[in-house]
PASEBA-1860 file (N, C-alpha, C; in nm, 3 decimals):
! residues 172
1> MENGSAPE> -10.379/2.710/-10.585/-10.324/2.790/-10.694/-10.187/2.739/-10.732 ~ -10.169/2.708/-10.858/-10.039/2.665/-10.907/-9.992/2.761/-11.015 ~ -9.861/2.790/-11.012/-9.799/2.871/-11.116/-9.870/3.003/-11.142 ~ -9.922/3.066/-11.036/-9.984/3.196/-11.052/-10.120/3.190/-11.119 ~ -10.183/3.071/-11.123/-10.314/3.063/-11.185/-10.418/3.124/-11.092 ~ -10.528/3.164/-11.148/-10.633/3.227/-11.069/-10.700/3.124/-10.981 ~ -10.733/3.162/-10.856/-10.804/3.069/-10.771/-10.944/3.042/-10.826 ~ -10.999/2.928/-10.788/-11.132/2.889/-10.834/-11.231/3.000/-10.802
9> GARAGAGT> -11.309/3.040/-10.899/-11.410/3.143/-10.877/-11.357/3.285/-10.885 ~ -11.226/3.303/-10.902/-11.169/3.437/-10.903/-11.215/3.517/-11.025 ~ -11.251/3.447/-11.130/-11.293/3.517/-11.252/-11.442/3.545/-11.251 ~ -11.507/3.532/-11.135/-11.650/3.556/-11.128/-11.686/3.695/-11.180 ~ -11.605/3.795/-11.147/-11.629/3.931/-11.195/-11.596/3.948/-11.341 ~ -11.539/3.846/-11.403/-11.502/3.855/-11.544/-11.624/3.841/-11.634 ~ -11.740/3.807/-11.576/-11.862/3.789/-11.655/-11.921/3.919/-11.706 ~ -11.887/4.030/-11.645/-11.935/4.160/-11.692/-11.848/4.208/-11.807
17> PAGRWAWV> -11.900/4.298/-11.890/-11.815/4.350/-11.998/-11.686/4.413/-11.946 ~ -11.693/4.488/-11.838/-11.572/4.550/-11.781/-11.478/4.442/-11.728 ~ -11.535/4.337/-11.670/-11.453/4.228/-11.619/-11.385/4.151/-11.729 ~ -11.458/4.124/-11.837/-11.398/4.053/-11.951/-11.287/4.137/-12.013 ~ -11.313/4.266/-12.028/-11.212/4.356/-12.083/-11.086/4.353/-11.997 ~ -11.103/4.358/-11.866/-10.987/4.359/-11.776/-10.905/4.232/-11.791 ~ -10.969/4.117/-11.798/-10.896/3.991/-11.812/-10.827/3.979/-11.947 ~ -10.894/4.024/-12.054/-10.833/4.019/-12.187/-10.711/4.111/-12.191
25> AATFFGAG> -10.726/4.233/-12.139/-10.614/4.329/-12.139/-10.501/4.281/-12.049 ~ -10.534/4.240/-11.927/-10.432/4.201/-11.830/-10.350/4.082/-11.878 ~ -10.415/3.987/-11.943/-10.343/3.868/-11.993/-10.293/3.889/-12.136 ~ -10.309/4.007/-12.189/-10.275/4.043/-12.326/-10.325/3.936/-12.422 ~ -10.458/3.930/-12.428/-10.528/3.840/-12.520/-10.492/3.693/-12.497 ~ -10.463/3.659/-12.372/-10.435/3.521/-12.336/-10.289/3.482/-12.333 ~ -10.199/3.570/-12.373/-10.056/3.536/-12.371/-10.009/3.501/-12.230 ~ -10.070/3.562/-12.130/-10.033/3.534/-11.992/-10.074/3.396/-11.944
33> RLRPGPGS> -10.154/3.327/-12.021/-10.196/3.190/-11.986/-10.099/3.085/-12.039 ~ -10.003/3.126/-12.121/-9.907/3.031/-12.178/-9.803/2.994/-12.074 ~ -9.756/2.872/-12.082/-9.657/2.821/-11.988/-9.542/2.759/-12.064 ~ -9.425/2.750/-12.009/-9.383/2.813/-11.884/-9.348/2.959/-11.907 ~ -9.332/3.032/-11.800/-9.288/3.171/-11.806/-9.384/3.266/-11.873 ~ -9.501/3.291/-11.815/-9.597/3.380/-11.879/-9.541/3.520/-11.907 ~ -9.451/3.571/-11.824/-9.392/3.701/-11.849/-9.312/3.704/-11.977 ~ -9.240/3.597/-12.003/-9.164/3.587/-12.128/-9.257/3.578/-12.248
41> WGSLAALA> -9.368/3.507/-12.232/-9.466/3.499/-12.342/-9.528/3.635/-12.368 ~ -9.555/3.712/-12.263/-9.607/3.847/-12.281/-9.509/3.935/-12.355 ~ -9.380/3.924/-12.318/-9.276/4.001/-12.387/-9.265/3.959/-12.533 ~ -9.270/3.829/-12.559/-9.263/3.779/-12.697/-9.384/3.825/-12.779 ~ -9.501/3.830/-12.716/-9.620/3.879/-12.787/-9.601/4.025/-12.826 ~ -9.546/4.105/-12.735/-9.520/4.246/-12.765/-9.416/4.258/-12.877 ~ -9.314/4.176/-12.869/-9.208/4.176/-12.971/-9.265/4.141/-13.108 ~ -9.351/4.040/-13.113/-9.413/3.999/-13.240/-9.504/4.108/-13.293
49> LWGGFAYF> -9.581/4.169/-13.207/-9.671/4.277/-13.247/-9.591/4.394/-13.304 ~ -9.489/4.435/-13.230/-9.406/4.547/-13.276/-9.332/4.511/-13.405 ~ -9.275/4.391/-13.411/-9.203/4.349/-13.530/-9.292/4.344/-13.652 ~ -9.414/4.295/-13.636/-9.509/4.292/-13.747/-9.543/4.432/-13.795 ~ -9.566/4.522/-13.701/-9.594/4.661/-13.738/-9.472/4.723/-13.806 ~ -9.356/4.707/-13.744/-9.233/4.772/-13.793/-9.195/4.721/-13.932 ~ -9.228/4.597/-13.963/-9.195/4.541/-14.093/-9.265/4.617/-14.207 ~ -9.388/4.659/-14.180/-9.467/4.725/-14.283/-9.465/4.878/-14.274
57> APASWHAP> -9.425/4.932/-14.162/-9.429/5.077/-14.142/-9.294/5.141/-14.176 ~ -9.296/5.265/-14.217/-9.170/5.336/-14.240/-9.089/5.345/-14.110 ~ -8.958/5.343/-14.122/-8.871/5.347/-14.003/-8.899/5.468/-13.916 ~ -8.941/5.579/-13.974/-8.968/5.699/-13.896/-9.088/5.683/-13.802 ~ -9.168/5.582/-13.824/-9.284/5.555/-13.738/-9.252/5.460/-13.623 ~ -9.140/5.391/-13.627/-9.111/5.286/-13.530/-9.110/5.337/-13.387 ~ -9.029/5.437/-13.357/-9.019/5.487/-13.220/-9.151/5.547/-13.171 ~ -9.217/5.634/-13.251/-9.344/5.688/-13.203/-9.450/5.579/-13.181
65> AAAAGALL> -9.451/5.478/-13.267/-9.548/5.370/-13.252/-9.520/5.288/-13.127 ~ -9.394/5.260/-13.099/-9.359/5.186/-12.977/-9.396/5.267/-12.854 ~ -9.371/5.397/-12.858/-9.407/5.484/-12.745/-9.558/5.489/-12.726 ~ -9.631/5.503/-12.836/-9.778/5.507/-12.828/-9.833/5.374/-12.776 ~ -9.776/5.263/-12.823/-9.818/5.131/-12.774/-9.791/5.114/-12.625 ~ -9.675/5.162/-12.580/-9.641/5.153/-12.438/-9.735/5.238/-12.354 ~ -9.767/5.358/-12.402/-9.861/5.445/-12.329/-10.000/5.384/-12.324 ~ -10.043/5.324/-12.434/-10.173/5.257/-12.437/-10.175/5.139/-12.340
73> ALAAGIPA> -10.068/5.059/-12.342/-10.059/4.945/-12.250/-10.059/4.993/-12.105 ~ -9.991/5.102/-12.077/-9.988/5.156/-11.941/-10.126/5.206/-11.900 ~ -10.190/5.283/-11.988/-10.322/5.338/-11.957/-10.427/5.229/-11.937 ~ -10.422/5.125/-12.018/-10.516/5.014/-12.004/-10.473/4.919/-11.894 ~ -10.342/4.905/-11.877/-10.289/4.805/-11.785/-10.310/4.835/-11.639 ~ -10.299/4.960/-11.599/-10.316/4.990/-11.457/-10.456/4.952/-11.408 ~ -10.563/4.997/-11.473/-10.695/4.955/-11.423/-10.722/4.805/-11.443 ~ -10.677/4.749/-11.554/-10.701/4.606/-11.578/-10.626/4.521/-11.476
81> ATRVARQT> -10.500/4.551/-11.452/-10.421/4.474/-11.356/-10.477/4.491/-11.215 ~ -10.522/4.612/-11.182/-10.582/4.635/-11.050/-10.704/4.548/-11.032 ~ -10.791/4.547/-11.130/-10.916/4.469/-11.121/-10.887/4.319/-11.110 ~ -10.797/4.269/-11.193/-10.766/4.125/-11.191/-10.696/4.087/-11.061 ~ -10.604/4.170/-11.014/-10.536/4.141/-10.888/-10.636/4.136/-10.773 ~ -10.730/4.227/-10.771/-10.833/4.226/-10.665/-10.920/4.102/-10.675 ~ -10.960/4.066/-10.796/-11.046/3.948/-10.814/-10.976/3.819/-10.772 ~ -10.846/3.811/-10.794/-10.774/3.688/-10.762/-10.720/3.688/-10.620
89> GQPDPAFV> -10.711/3.806/-10.559/-10.652/3.815/-10.426/-10.500/3.804/-10.429 ~ -10.441/3.816/-10.546/-10.295/3.808/-10.562/-10.242/3.948/-10.590 ~ -10.135/3.990/-10.522/-10.084/4.126/-10.546/-10.027/4.146/-10.686 ~ -9.970/4.042/-10.746/-9.913/4.052/-10.881/-9.923/3.916/-10.948 ~ -10.043/3.882/-11.000/-10.060/3.750/-11.061/-9.964/3.729/-11.178 ~ -9.905/3.613/-11.186/-9.807/3.582/-11.291/-9.869/3.591/-11.429 ~ -9.999/3.563/-11.442/-10.063/3.563/-11.572/-10.099/3.703/-11.621 ~ -10.083/3.804/-11.536/-10.100/3.942/-11.580/-9.970/3.984/-11.648
97> VIDEVCGQ> -9.976/4.001/-11.781/-9.855/4.029/-11.858/-9.862/4.160/-11.935 ~ -9.965/4.238/-11.916/-9.973/4.368/-11.984/-9.856/4.456/-11.942 ~ -9.804/4.432/-11.821/-9.687/4.507/-11.774/-9.562/4.471/-11.856 ~ -9.547/4.345/-11.890/-9.435/4.304/-11.976/-9.450/4.362/-12.116 ~ -9.571/4.367/-12.166/-9.595/4.426/-12.298/-9.550/4.572/-12.297 ~ -9.590/4.646/-12.196/-9.554/4.787/-12.184/-9.402/4.804/-12.176 ~ -9.338/4.731/-12.087/-9.193/4.743/-12.070/-9.116/4.701/-12.193 ~ -9.164/4.597/-12.260/-9.095/4.551/-12.382/-9.106/4.655/-12.492
105> LITLMGAP> -9.221/4.719/-12.504/-9.237/4.823/-12.606/-9.148/4.944/-12.576 ~ -9.133/4.978/-12.450/-9.042/5.087/-12.412/-8.900/5.051/-12.455 ~ -8.859/4.929/-12.429/-8.726/4.883/-12.467/-8.702/4.896/-12.616 ~ -8.804/4.872/-12.695/-8.789/4.870/-12.841/-8.798/5.008/-12.906 ~ -8.826/5.112/-12.829/-8.833/5.246/-12.888/-8.699/5.280/-12.953 ~ -8.702/5.303/-13.080/-8.581/5.339/-13.152/-8.493/5.223/-13.194 ~ -8.535/5.101/-13.165/-8.454/4.985/-13.206/-8.480/4.956/-13.353 ~ -8.375/4.931/-13.428/-8.395/4.894/-13.569/-8.455/4.754/-13.579
113> LRWKSLLA> -8.522/4.730/-13.688/-8.584/4.600/-13.710/-8.480/4.503/-13.764 ~ -8.397/4.453/-13.672/-8.295/4.353/-13.703/-8.302/4.246/-13.594 ~ -8.273/4.124/-13.630/-8.288/4.016/-13.534/-8.200/4.036/-13.411 ~ -8.080/4.091/-13.428/-7.991/4.113/-13.314/-8.049/4.216/-13.218 ~ -8.109/4.319/-13.273/-8.169/4.423/-13.189/-8.290/4.368/-13.114 ~ -8.372/4.291/-13.183/-8.490/4.233/-13.120/-8.452/4.134/-13.010 ~ -8.353/4.051/-13.038/-8.308/3.954/-12.938/-8.246/4.026/-12.818 ~ -8.161/4.125/-12.845/-8.099/4.200/-12.735/-8.206/4.271/-12.652
121> GFILFRAF> -8.304/4.331/-12.719/-8.411/4.400/-12.647/-8.490/4.305/-12.559 ~ -8.520/4.188/-12.611/-8.593/4.087/-12.533/-8.512/4.045/-12.410 ~ -8.387/4.010/-12.432/-8.302/3.962/-12.322/-8.280/4.072/-12.218 ~ -8.250/4.192/-12.264/-8.227/4.303/-12.170/-8.351/4.331/-12.086 ~ -8.466/4.341/-12.151/-8.587/4.371/-12.074/-8.617/4.260/-11.974 ~ -8.612/4.135/-12.018/-8.643/4.025/-11.926/-8.543/4.023/-11.809 ~ -8.415/4.050/-11.837/-8.314/4.051/-11.730/-8.345/4.161/-11.628 ~ -8.372/4.282/-11.675/-8.403/4.391/-11.582/-8.535/4.365/-11.509
129> DIVKPPPL> -8.631/4.305/-11.576/-8.760/4.275/-11.513/-8.744/4.169/-11.404 ~ -8.659/4.072/-11.425/-8.639/3.966/-11.327/-8.552/4.012/-11.211 ~ -8.441/4.079/-11.242/-8.347/4.122/-11.138/-8.402/4.240/-11.057 ~ -8.472/4.329/-11.122/-8.531/4.448/-11.059/-8.429/4.530/-10.980 ~ -8.333/4.591/-11.051/-8.236/4.674/-10.979/-8.305/4.796/-10.917 ~ -8.241/4.857/-10.818/-8.303/4.973/-10.753/-8.336/5.082/-10.855 ~ -8.444/5.150/-10.838/-8.547/5.142/-10.735/-8.669/5.060/-10.777 ~ -8.653/4.967/-10.870/-8.767/4.894/-10.924/-8.842/4.814/-10.817
137> RRLERLPG> -8.772/4.758/-10.720/-8.841/4.683/-10.613/-8.936/4.773/-10.536 ~ -8.895/4.899/-10.517/-8.983/4.993/-10.446/-9.107/5.025/-10.530 ~ -9.089/5.039/-10.660/-9.204/5.064/-10.747/-9.302/4.948/-10.743 ~ -9.248/4.828/-10.735/-9.331/4.707/-10.731/-9.424/4.706/-10.610 ~ -9.386/4.776/-10.505/-9.465/4.778/-10.381/-9.580/4.879/-10.385 ~ -9.589/4.958/-10.492/-9.701/5.050/-10.504/-9.831/4.970/-10.509 ~ -9.942/5.031/-10.470/-10.067/4.954/-10.463/-10.126/4.920/-10.600 ~ -10.189/4.803/-10.607/-10.266/4.761/-10.723/-10.189/4.758/-10.852
145> GSGIMLDD> -10.259/4.800/-10.958/-10.202/4.798/-11.092/-10.084/4.891/-11.109 ~ -10.075/4.995/-11.028/-9.959/5.086/-11.038/-9.830/5.011/-11.007 ~ -9.829/4.932/-10.902/-9.711/4.854/-10.867/-9.681/4.746/-10.969 ~ -9.786/4.685/-11.021/-9.769/4.580/-11.122/-9.705/4.639/-11.247 ~ -9.751/4.756/-11.288/-9.707/4.816/-11.414/-9.576/4.893/-11.404 ~ -9.559/4.974/-11.301/-9.449/5.071/-11.300/-9.311/5.010/-11.283 ~ -9.300/4.896/-11.216/-9.168/4.833/-11.209/-9.124/4.785/-11.349 ~ -9.220/4.745/-11.432/-9.186/4.703/-11.568/-9.157/4.823/-11.659
153> VGAGLYAL> -9.222/4.936/-11.631/-9.188/5.059/-11.703/-9.042/5.093/-11.673 ~ -9.004/5.083/-11.546/-8.865/5.110/-11.508/-8.768/5.012/-11.572 ~ -8.804/4.883/-11.573/-8.718/4.783/-11.638/-8.704/4.813/-11.787 ~ -8.813/4.857/-11.850/-8.808/4.894/-11.990/-8.718/5.014/-12.014 ~ -8.721/5.110/-11.924/-8.634/5.228/-11.938/-8.487/5.191/-11.921 ~ -8.457/5.105/-11.822/-8.319/5.058/-11.806/-8.272/4.986/-11.932 ~ -8.357/4.897/-11.983/-8.320/4.820/-12.102/-8.306/4.912/-12.223 ~ -8.391/5.013/-12.234/-8.381/5.110/-12.343/-8.247/5.183/-12.340
161> IVMRVLLH> -8.204/5.223/-12.222/-8.075/5.293/-12.209/-7.961/5.202/-12.255 ~ -7.961/5.078/-12.210/-7.854/4.985/-12.250/-7.863/4.959/-12.400 ~ -7.984/4.945/-12.453/-8.001/4.924/-12.597/-7.940/5.041/-12.675 ~ -7.967/5.162/-12.632/-7.916/5.280/-12.702/-7.763/5.281/-12.699 ~ -7.704/5.242/-12.587/-7.557/5.236/-12.579/-7.505/5.129/-12.674 ~ -7.564/5.012/-12.674/-7.521/4.904/-12.763/-7.535/4.944/-12.910 ~ -7.643/5.013/-12.942/-7.663/5.057/-13.080/-7.564/5.168/-13.116 ~ -7.538/5.259/-13.024/-7.446/5.368/-13.049/-7.306/5.315/-13.083
169> YALI> -7.263/5.213/-13.011/-7.131/5.155/-13.035/-7.134/5.039/-13.134 ~ -7.245/5.025/-13.204/-7.262/4.922/-13.308/-7.230/4.781/-13.259 ~ -7.271/4.753/-13.135/-7.247/4.620/-13.078/-7.362/4.523/-13.111 ~ -7.471/4.577/-13.156/-7.584/4.491/-13.200/-7.635/4.543/-13.332
END
């Protein structure tokens, strides 16, 4: 296994409809297969998805849509990440990026559609996701998809708080 790739034969369970769904969701339509840094690619995919939606939607829909997207990613991500982690034998495969999608969407709740806000949200979320300040490391140790997803939910909440402070003081 190199760079968090699935071991040979690990996708055997992916042949069923439920297995295919889990792999598509967990890798966020393949974004987790991009290199280098699949987590960053997952975050960028979420950013692009949200930005595309926000461009066409009224500003009053931005925060509720980001929250709904994060909840959907969480609801789909826990079972999908659990299934893929079990199939690969890896506790947190690098190519599972639905957790980054969820955390990035949480970060963007209430962010205006401006390049500075999007860039700050991306950097803040990735920084909190990588550093994992307390208690995120403990959340990461939860079993299966819960541990994979919830540390990124926490990173998204930390980044959201910092984003709100930066926006409040007009720093971005």
